[in-house]
N, C-alpha and C positions, 0 to 999 in steps of 0.2 A: 503494499500500500505505500502511496506517495502522501506525504504531508506537506503542505505549502503554507508560509508564514512571511510576514513582512512586518516592519516597525521602521519608523523615523524618528530620529533624536534632534531636536534644536542644538546646532553647534554652537552659537554664541546667544544666550538668552541674555536679557538686559544685565544681569548681575555677573555675568561671566568676566574673569580675569585670570590671565591674559586673554585677550581676543585672538582667535585663531583665523589666520587668513587661509585663502583656499589652496595656495601653494604649501603651507606648513600642513594642511590637512591630507593633500595628495602625498607628500613626501612621507607622512606618518602611515598612510595605507600601504605604500611601498615598503617601509620598513616592517608593517606587520605581515607582509607576505613573506619576508624574508626571515623575521625572527618574532613569531607569533607568541611567544611564550607570555610575555607582559599583557597582552590583549585578548588571549584566549586561554583561560585558566585551566581547562580540561585538556589541553595538549601537553604532552610530556616532553617530547623531543622532536626537532625538525631540523633536516638536512636538505639544503638547498643542492640539488645534482645539475642543474642548468639554469642559466639566467641569460637573458638578451634584452634588448630595449621594450620588446613587446611582451615581457613577463618572465615566468620562471617555471619549473618543475622543483616540486619539494616533497619529500618523503616524510610523515609525521606519524607519531604515535600518540594514541590518548591515554590518559590516565585510566587505570582498570575501572571498568565500570562505568565510565563517562562517555564512551564512543565506540566505533567498531575496534576490534582487536587486532593485534598486528600491525603491521607496517601499512600505510595507505599513501599512495602516490596520488598526489594533487596538482593539476596544472592550474596554473594562475596567470589569466590574462588581463593587461593594464589595456584602457580604452581612454584615449583623450584626456587623461588627467581627471576624469570624472567617475571613472569605473574600474573596479577590479572583479573579476570573476573568478571564483575558486571551483574547480570541477575535480570531484573525486569519482572519476569515470568508473573505476573497478565496481564501485558500489552504488552508484546513479545518484549521488546526490550533489547539489550545488549550491553554492552561495554567491550573491552579488553584494557589492559594497558600492553605493552610489551617492556621489556629492551633488547635490543639487543647490542652485541658487534662489533665493527669494527676489522680491521686488524692493526689498528695503535697502540696497546698496551692496558693497562689497563683500562685507562681512555678514550679510543675511543669508545663512547656510544651513542646510539640513543634511544629515547622513541617515541613509536608508538601507537596511539590509534586508535582503530577500532571501529565503531559504526554500530549498526542494530538498526534502529527506526521503530517502527510498527504505522502506523496512518491509520487504516482500513477505515476511512471516507474519505480520500482522494482518488480521481479517479485518476488512472495513464492516463498520457498524457493530464491532465487538466492543466490551468493556476495555480491552487492552487499547484498542484504537481511541477510545475517548480519553483515557489516561494520558497516553502518549501525545495526543494533540494538545492536551492542556500543558503538559510539561515542555512541549517543543515551543508552544506559545510565550511561555515564560521565558525561556532562552533566548527567542529573538527579540522580546520586549526589553531585555536588558543588555544584549550584545551591542547595539548602537550607542547607547547613553555609557556603557562602559569605555568603549573606545574612545568617544569624545573625552571622557574623564581623563583616560591616560595620555591623549596626545597634550592636553593641558599641563598634566603633570611632567611631561618630557619637556615642554616648554620651560616650566619653571626650573626643572634641574638640568636644562641645557642638554638633554640626553637625544634630541631629535636631530639626526644627522642629515 
């Protein structure tokens, strides 16, 4: 069964400090692709095996009980400094991180994460499907906001490369 979810976080609410620019947010998403541990707490290890200007290929392992077991190959595609797509082709799961601009000027930005999770062992309409859908909704709801928080911390501690 496939589960779909999306959530958007405001990047620079009125009280935000420091303010994040689109260039900084894009650099952070690229850094997240290379080294996701700070951004995705369920990932235990990540090895980039190939990289070029259009993206990278990485092998990740998840902490026990938090994701698929074993080593998972992910292809990450960068698009126009506004989108990073993460494809776990072996398991049929994909995630997109999208930067969008509002009408309020250069720093009026939003970060949207979309998820398509594949759980072929779960039967549609089952109690397990209902439980999994709720769990995945919580994951997606927190992911974009957590990423924005981490980017802001990186600006403060000067770790955004």
